[in-house]
N, C-alpha and C positions, 0 to 999 in steps of 0.2 A: 073577539078572539078568532084566530084562524088555525086550521090544522092541516099539516102536510103529511099525506099518507105515503109511506115508502115500502118498497119490496125488500127482499133479503139482500138484493144487490145494491140497494141504496137508490134505486130509481123511483121517481115520483109516479104514483098510481093515481089516475084520475077517475072520476065518476064513481067514487066509493062513498057510501053514506057514512056520516060521523054522528055519534051520539054524544051529547054534552052533559056534564054533571058537575054540580057545585057541592063541596063538602059541607057547606053550612048556608042554607038558603035564607037564614035570618040575616046574613050579612051580604050575600050576593046570590042573585038568581040568574040563570043563563038560559037563553032561548034555544030552540032547535037549530037555529042558524048561527049560534055562537055569540049572540049579543049579551054581554054581561052587564047587569044593572045592580048598582050598590043599594042595599037596603039597611045596612047597619055598619058598624065599625069593627075592624080587626082583620086577621089573616084568614084566608080560605085557600083551598086547593081546587083548581079547575081540572077536570079530567075529560079528555077526548078519546072515544073508543070507536074502532072500526075493525070488523071481522075478529072480534075478541082480543085485539091488540090495543093497548092504551098508552097514552102519553099524558104527562101532567105539567101544570104550570102553577107557580105560587102567585097569589094575588092578595094585595092588602088594601083595605079601604081605610084611608086616613081620616081621623077626626078633624074637621075644619078648625083652624085657629080662630079663637074669638078675641084674644088679647095678648099683647106682649108687654111685659114689664121689665125694665132694665135697672140694674143696681150697680153703683150707687145712683141716687136720684140727682146728685150734683157732685162736682169735684172742683177742688182748687189745687193747681199744680204749680211747680216752679219750672223754668225753662230746662228742658232735658229730662224732666221727671215723667213717670208713667203711672198708670193705674189700670187694673184689670176690671173690665166690665163683665157682668153676667146677665143673661137674658132668661126670663122665666116665661114659657109659653103656656097659655091656658086654652084648652079646647072648648067647643061649644057645650060639651058635657060637663064642664067645670073641673075636669082633671088636668093635671100638669102633663104637658107633652114633651117628648124627647125625640132624639134622632131626626130633627128637622134642620134643614140648612138655614143658617142665619147669615144675613148680609149686614155688615156694620157700615155706618156712614158718618163722616164728620161734615158738618155744614160749612166749616172753614178750615180746610186742610193746612192752610198756611199758619194757622194757630195751633191746631192739634190734629195729628193723624191718628187713624185707628186701624189696627191690623185685622186680618181675617178672623182671628180668634178673640177680638174685642179688647186688645191692649191699646189704650189711648196714650199717646206720647206728645208732650208739649213741644211744639216746634217754634213758637214765637209768642210774644206777648199779646194779650187780648182775650176775647170771649168767643166761644163757639158752643155747639151742642152736638151730642152724639145720639144716633138712633139705631135701632135694630129692626130689620124687616125679614119677613118670611112668608111665602105663599100669599103675597098681596096684602099682608097686614103689617103695619108699621107702629112701633112703640111711640109713646110720648117722648119728647127730647129730654136728655139729661144735660144740664148746663155745665160747661167747663170754663173756669177762669184761670188764666195763666198770669202769674204775678211774681214779683220779686219782694218777698217780705223782709222787713227790717226788724230785728228782734231787740227787745229791751230786757228780756229775762229768759233764762233757760231752766228746764227742770228735768231731773232724773232722780233715781233713788237707788239705795244700796242693792235692792233686789231687782232692779230694772235693767233690761237690755234694750230699752228705747229711750228716746229723748224728745222733749217737747219744747217749743219756743213760743213765746207770747209777744205780739207786736204792741205798739203804743195804743192801738185802737182796741186791744183785747182779743184780736184774732189769734187762733192757735194752729200751729203746724207741728206735726210729729213725724219721727222717722225711727227706723230700727225694727225690732222684733214685732211681728204682727200675726202670730199664729192664731190668736183668738180675738183680734180686733183692737189691740191696745192703741193703735194709731188713730182710731175714731173716724176713719175716712169712709166707712161703709163697706169695707172689704176685709178679707183675710188674705194672707200671703202664704201660699203653699209651702210646706216643709221641703219640697224639692228644690227650692231656691233659698234654702236655709231660713225661710220664714220671716224675711224682713225686707224693708225698703231702705235703700241707702241715700235717700234724698227726701226733703220735706214734702208732705202732702197736707192739705188743709183738713182740720177736724170739722165734721158736720155739726157745728156747735149751735146751741139754742140761743146764744147771746154773747155779749162781751164777757171775757173771763177776767176775774180779779185775783184769783188764787188757784194754784194747780199743784198736784202731787202725782207721782207715778209709783206703782208697786210692781209686783211680779206679774206681768202680762195684763195689767190694767192701769187705768188713769182715772183721776177724779178732779173736778174743778168746781169752783164757785162762780156763779154768774152775777153780773151787775145789771140793774141796781137791786134785783130781787133777793139776792143772797141764797138762791136755791142751789143745792149741790147736785151735780150730775156725775155719774161714773160710766165707764165703758171698758170693753175688753173681756177678759176671762171672768166667768161668773162662778167658778168653783170656790168652795169655802165661803160662800155667801159674801164675797168681798166687794160686790157692787152695791150692797146695801138696799136692794130693791125687793127682797123677799123671794128671789128666784136664783137658781143655779145656772140659768141660761147665759151664754155669751151674748154680749151686745156690741154690735159693730159701729155704733154711733152713741153719743151721750144719751143716757137714760136717767131720769130723776130718781134719787133715793127716796125712800118712804119715810114718813114720820112727821112731815110738815115743819121741819126745823129750818131756820134761817141762819146762815153761817157767814163768818168773816174770814175763815181760814180752813185748810184741809191738810191732812197728812196721810201717808200710806206706807205700808210695809209689805212683807211677803204675802200674807193672806188676810190682811185686815185694813180697814180704813178708819179714820177718826176725823171729826170736824170740830172746829171751835165755833160754838154758837154765838149769836150776837149778845147773849147774856154772859159771855166769857166762860161758860161751862163746856166741858168736853163730852162728846158723845162718840161712841165707837161701835163698829159692826165687823162681822166676818167670823170665820171659823164656825162656831155653833150659833152665833148671834146673827139672825137674818136681817135685822134692821137696826138703825142707830139707837143705842141705849146709853143712858147717862152713866158716866164713869163715877163709881162710888166716891163719896166724900164731899161732893159739891165744891171742890176746890176750883178757884177761878184762875184762868191762864190768860196770857197775852199772846202766846204762840205755841204751836205744836210741831213736833218733828218725829218722823217714823224711820225705822231701820229694820233689822232682823235679829232674832236671837236675843241675847242679853237684855238690853234696855227695851226692846220692842218700840214703845213710844216714850218720848220725853216731852214735858211741857214746861214752859217758862212761866212760873207763877207771877201773880200781880205783886208779890213780895220780892221779885227778881231772883228767887231761888229756883233751882232745877228739881223737877220731880220726874221720876222715870219708872219704867216697868209696868205701866198700867195698860189694861185693855178694858172691855166693857164690864168684866166681872171682878177686876182687881183695883185696889186702892192705889193711887199714886204714892210712890215711895220717895221721900226726900233724899237727894244725893248728899252723901256725907261730905263734910268739910265746910259747909256754910258759905261757899263762894257765891257772890252775887254776879249774875250774868245779864247780858243784853241780847244774846242770841244763842241758839242751840242747834246742833245737827247730830244725827244718829247714823252709824254705819252698821257693819256686821259685828255685833257683840262689842261695839265700842261707841262712845259718844264724846263729843267735844263741844266747847262753848267759848264764846268771847266774853271775858270777864268785864265787870264794870271798871276795872283798872286797866283795860285795853290789852291785858295778857290773854293768850290762848291757853285753855286747859283741856286735857283729854283724860279719859278713864276707861277701864274695861280691858278686853283682850289686847295683847301687844306683841304677838308672836312675829309679826312682820314689821314692827316698828311704827305701827299706825298711830300711836299716841305721840310720836315725835319728841319724846323726852330723852333721846339718845340711848335708850335701853330696849330690851324685849321683855320687860317685866310687867306682869299683870298689875293693874292699879285699880283698887276698889274706891279710891277717892280721886278727885281731879288733881292731875299733876301738870305743872306748867310745861308748855312746849319749849324745847331747848332753843337757845340762840337769842340774838338781840331783836329779832323782828317782832313788831307789835301788829296784831292782826285786827282788821276791821270786819272780816267775814270769814266763815269756815264752811266747808262742804265735806262731809264724811262719805266715803264710798265703801266698797266691800272690806278690804284690808288695807286701805290707804286713806289719806285725808289731804285736802287742799285748802289753801287759805289765801286771802288778799290782804296786803298791808294798806296803809293809808294812801300810798302813791299809786295803787292799782297794780303793783307787781304781784304775780301769782307764784305761790310756792306749793309743793306737794311733798309728802313723805309717806313711807310705808312700802308696801309691795310694789314692784315695778316689772313683773314678769311679762306683761304685754304692753308696756309703755305708758301705763296709766299715770305716771308721775310727770309726763310731758317732757322728759329729757332722756338722754342716753346714759344716765347714771347707772350704778350697779343694780342687781336684781332687787335690792331693797335699799332704802335710805332711812336711817334712824332719826334724822333731823331734817328740817325743811330744806328742800333744794329748789332753786328757782326754775320755773317752767321756761323752756327754751323759746326763742322767737322774739323776745324783747317787746311783746305787746303789753300795753297797759289795759287792765280789765276793770269793768265796773261791777261784774257779778259772775259767780261761779256756781256750778252744780256738779255732782259726782254720782255715777251709777255704780253697778257692781264692779266693773273693772275699766271704766272709762270716765273721762271728765270733759266738761265743756265750759266755755266762758264767753261773755259778751265784752268786746273791747270798749274802751272809752270812746272809740269812733263808731260804735254801733254795729260791729261785725262779729258774727258768731264763729268760734273755732272749737274744735274738739280734738281729743287725743286718747290713745289707749286701745282697748280691745274693740274689734269692729266686725266680728263674725256675722252679726245681724244687720250691719249698716248703721249702727247706732251713732257713728260719727257724722253721718249725713253728708259725706264728701263725694258721693256717687260710687264708692267702692266698698269692698268688704275686706280691706287690708288693714291690719293693725298699724297704728301710727305712734311712734315714740316722741314725735313733735307735733305741735298744733297744726291742724289742717282746716281750711275754710269750709264751712257748711255750704253746700251747693245752692245756687239760685238767689243769692242775696244781691242787693244793688251793688 
C-alpha cells in the first residue's frame, strides 16, 4: 500500500512519516512500510495516519476457488434452442463463493455458442462441451448434443402447461412451463420469462422411456426394460412419489420398489399400473405409492383433475373412476365396454368397443361433444357420424382421431385449442385445420398436439409458456410445427 500526504491546498507533502493500521490482523497484517500480507479471509479496513490525519482503504482477502461445478451436467438441444447454465464455486474452506467473475466457453462454437451469462444456444448439429472458469480454475465439461428428434408420441395432461415427446428410441424431449423443473433438463426457467421454454430440450433420463404422463408442473415416466418409475418437477403435495417435497430438476425414482407398465398423472397426484395389473397412487397426503383399495385389475390408467381424478380401464373392459390411494374405484354407470379412456377437467371420455366415442361429466363448454351443454352422469355418445379410434381430453375441450387420421376437437376454443378458427365453443366435433393426418394426439389444459402419419409433431392453442414448442409464446388457432424436427 502507499500513502500520499497532502496539505490543505492539496499539494503533496514529502518526508512525512506514515503509520499503518489493519482493522483485523487475523485477516491482514500490515508492516511499517505499508506491505499488507493476507492471513485470513474477508474484508478489512487499512488506515494510514500522518500528523493525526488519516485516510482509509477497503481491502478484501478472497477465499481461493477449489472447485467449479456447472449445471446441468449435460444437455440435449434442438437447432436454435437454448439452455441456461449455472456455476457453483466452492472455496478451499468448503463454502460456496459468490461475486466472482465467471468466463464461459464452448469447445465448438460452430455447434453451440455460450453467452457471458451462461446461456448456451445451439448453432449447428453435432456435439460440444461447455466449461466455466474463474481465477485459474476450470470446471469439468458439460456435454451438449444438438440433434433433430423425430417423435412417435406426444404427452400432455389436463393440468399441464408443458408437453413431452418420445422418440422411437425412447428418448424424451419436453417444452413449456418449467418453473419447478417439469422439463427434466436439469434447469428451471425464471418467472421473468414466463417460466417456460418454447422449444424441445432433452430430459436427463435414466434410460429409454416406455410410458409417460404429465401433471401440474411435474412429469413421470416408466423406463425399459426395468419398469422403474421416475418423476421430476414440482415436489409439492408429494406428487413425485419419493417421500420428499423437494423439486427435482431431473428424473428421480419413486420409492416402494414397484415395477410398472404404465403411469398417469393429474393436478397433484400420480398413479402407476404395476406389472401385476394393480394400481398404486401417491400425492396429496400420500408420500409414496399405495395400493388402490379393492385390488381391481386394470389394463390402462388415465388422469385428469377434479371430478373423475383418475380412471382405469378394467380387465373386464368397464371404466372405473374417482379413485386415489385412499378411495375405491367406482364403476362408471351405463355398462359401456371401452377400449381406451381419457380424463380432462371434471369430464372423461372413452372409445367404446363399438367404435363410438362416449363422454360424461361437466359440459358447460360442450366438452362432451353431444351437441348440448348438459351435465352427464353416464356416458353419452359424441354427436355426429364420426367414429373415433383415439381420444384426448384437455381442460374444457376434447380431441379425437378417426380411423383415417383426421383430427377433430370440440368444447372451449377461447385460445384456439380446437385447432380451428371456429366460434368460442363447439358443441360437436370440428375438424382441426391444416389437413394433416395424425397417428396420435394429446391434450393439455388449453392446448393440444399431435404426431402426423409422416412423423411430424404439431401443436395448437394456448402458448403462454411455450407449450406449443414452435419457438414462440403466441397462441395459435391452427397447428404449428414443433421446432427442431427433421
